[in-house]
Structures are given as structure tokens and as C-alpha cells.
C-alpha positions as CSV (number, residue, x, y, z in Angstrom):
1,M,0.2,-0.1,-0.1
2,A,1.0,3.3,-0.6
3,D,0.2,4.8,2.7
4,K,2.9,2.7,4.1
5,M,6.1,4.5,5.5
6,T,9.7,3.3,5.2
7,K,11.0,3.5,9.1
8,G,13.6,5.9,7.8
9,E,10.5,7.8,6.6
10,R,8.3,7.3,10.3
11,E,12.4,8.5,11.9
12,D,12.7,11.4,9.9
13,L,9.0,12.3,10.8
14,Q,9.3,12.0,14.4
15,R,12.3,14.4,14.6
16,E,10.1,16.8,12.3
17,I,7.2,16.8,15.2
18,A,10.5,16.5,18.2
19,A,11.8,19.5,16.0
20,L,8.6,21.8,16.0
21,E,7.4,20.7,19.9
22,Q,10.8,22.5,21.6
23,K,10.8,25.2,19.4
24,A,7.4,25.9,20.8
25,F,8.7,24.6,24.4
26,T,11.6,27.1,24.4
27,E,9.2,30.0,22.3
28,I,6.9,28.7,25.7
29,E,9.6,29.4,28.3
30,R,11.1,32.9,26.8
31,A,6.8,34.5,26.9
32,S,7.1,33.4,30.7
33,V,10.3,35.0,30.9
34,E,9.0,38.2,29.5
35,A,6.0,37.5,31.3
36,Q,8.2,37.4,34.5
37,T,10.4,40.3,33.4
38,Q,7.9,43.1,32.5
39,S,5.3,42.4,36.0
40,A,8.4,43.4,38.1
41,V,8.8,46.0,36.7
42,A,5.0,46.5,36.3
43,G,5.2,46.2,40.1
44,L,2.2,44.4,39.2
45,T,-0.1,47.7,39.6
46,S,-3.7,46.1,38.2
47,E,-4.1,48.2,35.6
48,A,-0.9,47.3,34.3
49,A,-1.4,44.0,35.2
50,L,-4.6,43.8,32.7
51,A,-3.1,45.6,30.5
52,F,0.4,43.5,30.1
53,F,-1.7,40.1,30.4
54,V,-4.5,40.2,28.0
55,S,-1.1,40.5,25.7
56,L,0.5,37.3,26.4
57,P,0.2,35.2,23.7
58,T,-2.0,32.0,24.3
59,I,-1.2,28.6,24.7
60,E,-2.3,27.6,21.9
61,G,-0.8,30.3,19.7
62,L,2.5,29.5,20.6
63,M,2.0,25.4,19.8
64,P,-0.8,24.9,17.4
65,E,-2.4,21.6,17.9
66,L,-0.7,19.3,15.7
67,S,-1.9,17.7,13.2
68,Y,-1.4,14.2,11.6
69,Q,-3.5,15.1,8.7
70,G,-0.3,17.4,7.1
71,L,2.6,14.7,7.6
72,P,1.4,12.3,4.8
73,A,2.1,15.4,2.4
74,M,5.0,16.1,3.9
75,Q,6.6,12.9,4.0
76,S,5.2,12.9,0.0
77,R,7.2,16.4,0.0
78,R,10.4,14.3,1.6
79,S,10.7,11.3,-0.6
80,S,10.4,13.0,-4.3
81,S,12.5,16.0,-3.4
82,R,15.0,12.9,-3.0
83,F,15.8,11.8,-6.1
């Protein structure tokens, strides 16, 4: 069947997913540090705290849900570019 991937292709996709996750975790950590810094600087006055927290990106915005539907298309592009 054409839907089956080789072990190497699965490993490639697993590495790509791991890289996407690591990028998202790094961005979340960066946003956390920025949040802590801004909170300390603002002294957490109620208006400043509210404006700051409203401006924070959502977790979903930083790490969107992984779509496994796009993986076969990525695999197809990779396979065709190897030749």
C-alpha cells in the first residue's frame, strides 16, 4: 500500500515533530521569562497587570495543535525531493 511509510520515513517525521515541539517549548519558556520580567518591572499595579496579561499570546498560539493529517503530505514532498 502507498500509505505505508518506511522506518526511515517514520523516524524523519518523528524527528521533525520533536523539533516542532522543542521550538514551541522554547517559545513558551521565552514568553514566561518575558512575563515575569514585565510583571516585576510594572510592580503589578492592577491596570498594568491587566494590560500585560491581556497582551500575552495564548498557549494555543505558541504551540498549535499538531495535525497528523499534514504528515503524509510532508512525507510525499520529502520522498520526491530525494530523487
